[in-house]
Each structure stands twice: as C-alpha cells, then as structure tokens.
C-alpha positions as CSV (number, residue, x, y, z in Angstrom):
1,M,0.2,0.1,-0.1
2,V,1.3,3.3,-1.0
3,R,-1.1,5.7,0.6
4,T,-3.7,5.5,3.5
5,I,-7.3,6.6,2.9
6,K,-9.1,8.2,5.7
7,L,-12.8,9.7,5.5
8,Y,-13.5,13.0,7.1
9,G,-17.1,13.5,8.2
10,N,-20.1,11.5,6.8
11,Y,-20.2,13.4,3.5
12,F,-18.3,10.8,1.5
13,A,-19.9,7.7,2.9
14,D,-23.4,9.2,2.7
15,F,-23.0,9.7,-1.0
16,Y,-21.4,6.4,-1.5
17,T,-24.2,4.4,0.2
18,E,-26.6,6.2,-2.3
19,Q,-24.9,4.9,-5.3
20,P,-25.8,1.7,-7.4
21,D,-23.6,-1.2,-7.1
22,K,-21.9,-0.5,-10.4
23,V,-21.1,3.1,-9.4
24,K,-19.8,1.8,-6.1
25,D,-17.6,-0.7,-8.0
26,K,-16.2,2.1,-9.9
27,I,-15.5,4.4,-7.0
28,D,-14.1,1.6,-5.4
29,Y,-11.6,1.1,-8.3
30,V,-10.4,4.6,-8.4
31,I,-9.9,5.0,-4.7
32,D,-7.9,1.4,-4.8
33,M,-5.7,3.4,-7.6
34,V,-5.1,6.2,-5.3
35,R,-4.2,3.8,-2.4
36,F,-2.0,1.3,-4.3
37,V,-0.6,3.0,-7.6
38,E,2.5,5.1,-6.8
39,R,1.9,7.5,-9.6
40,V,-1.9,8.0,-10.3
41,P,-2.6,9.5,-13.6
42,E,-4.3,13.1,-13.5
43,K,-7.4,11.5,-15.1
44,F,-8.0,9.9,-11.8
45,L,-6.6,12.1,-9.3
46,K,-6.0,15.8,-10.2
47,H,-4.7,19.0,-8.0
48,L,-7.2,21.8,-8.1
49,T,-5.4,24.8,-9.3
50,G,-5.8,27.9,-7.1
51,T,-6.5,25.8,-4.1
52,D,-4.4,25.3,-0.8
53,G,-3.6,21.6,-1.6
54,L,-7.1,20.2,-2.5
55,Y,-7.3,17.5,-5.0
56,E,-10.2,15.8,-6.7
57,V,-10.5,12.2,-7.3
58,R,-12.3,11.6,-10.5
59,V,-14.5,8.7,-11.2
60,S,-16.3,8.5,-14.7
61,T,-19.1,6.0,-15.5
62,A,-21.2,5.9,-18.5
63,F,-23.7,8.2,-17.1
64,K,-22.0,10.3,-14.3
65,N,-19.0,12.2,-13.5
66,I,-18.3,12.0,-9.7
67,R,-15.7,14.2,-8.1
68,V,-14.4,13.4,-4.5
69,F,-12.3,16.2,-2.9
70,C,-9.5,15.2,-0.9
71,F,-6.1,16.5,0.6
72,F,-3.0,15.0,1.9
73,D,-1.8,14.9,5.7
74,E,1.4,13.8,6.7
75,G,2.6,12.5,3.1
76,Q,1.0,9.4,2.4
77,L,-2.4,9.9,4.2
78,V,-5.4,11.0,1.7
79,V,-8.3,12.5,3.4
80,L,-11.4,12.4,1.7
81,T,-14.1,15.0,2.2
82,N,-17.3,15.8,0.2
83,C,-18.3,14.5,-3.2
84,F,-20.8,15.4,-5.8
85,I,-22.0,14.5,-9.3
86,K,-20.2,16.9,-11.9
87,K,-23.0,18.4,-14.1
88,T,-21.0,21.5,-15.7
89,Q,-17.6,22.0,-16.7
90,R,-17.3,24.3,-13.6
91,T,-16.9,22.9,-10.2
92,P,-19.6,24.1,-8.0
93,K,-18.4,27.0,-5.8
94,K,-20.6,25.6,-2.9
95,E,-18.8,22.1,-3.0
96,L,-15.5,23.9,-3.3
97,D,-16.1,26.0,-0.2
98,L,-17.2,23.1,1.6
99,A,-14.2,21.0,0.8
100,H,-11.9,24.1,2.1
101,K,-13.9,24.5,5.3
102,L,-13.8,20.6,6.0
103,K,-9.8,20.8,5.5
104,Q,-9.6,23.5,7.7
105,E,-11.7,21.9,10.3
106,Y,-9.6,18.7,10.1
107,F,-6.3,20.2,10.9
108,K,-7.8,22.6,13.5
109,N,-9.2,19.3,15.3
110,K,-6.1,17.3,14.7
111,N,-3.7,20.0,16.2
112,S,-6.3,20.8,19.1
113,K,-5.6,16.8,20.2
114,S,-1.8,17.0,20.3
C-alpha cells in the first residue's frame, strides 16, 4: 500500500451508500488506484489549481462524472471529504467552499488533540 485513505465527516460515506452497485464498484476501483498506485494518472487524481492543496478524485461512469475532494496529511495519508456529481464544466463554488472548510476543520481538530 502506497497511501492510506481516511474519511472525514459523513459526506463521502453518505454519498457512496446512495450509489448503485456498479457506480460503487467504479468508485472503489479509483480509490484503490489512489491507495495502491505510486503515480496516479491525472485522469483519476488531479490537483485543483488555485486551491491550498485540494485534490479531486475523478470517477467517470457511462452516465455520471463523480468528484471526490481530498487532501494529503503527513505525506501518504489521503483524507476524503465531500463529493458530488459533476454536471457542468465548472466545479460548483458551494462544493469547493465546503471542501476548504472541512480541510481547515480537520487540521484544527487534529492540532487541538496534540
């Protein structure tokens, strides 16, 4: 295993459980790629330009383009936050703002425990 995956909040889990099995299989495939492949192709994991270290895991199915926001912590820990079904070229500001908020919250909570 190259990276460890961690969920922050219930956003990803709630979204995932609502998906049909075929979509879940595709999400699992891409998440496993992030977990096990040293150099993940940008087609599946892309840094979001103009953000403070946010990435999107990109899952494409025949009918949906799913985006899962994430960020790195301590090198090889990937923290998954919120996700959505992409319907336009632009990433919805509401989703991006939520990802930023969750990232800040994650590090604030983590630092207050140490």
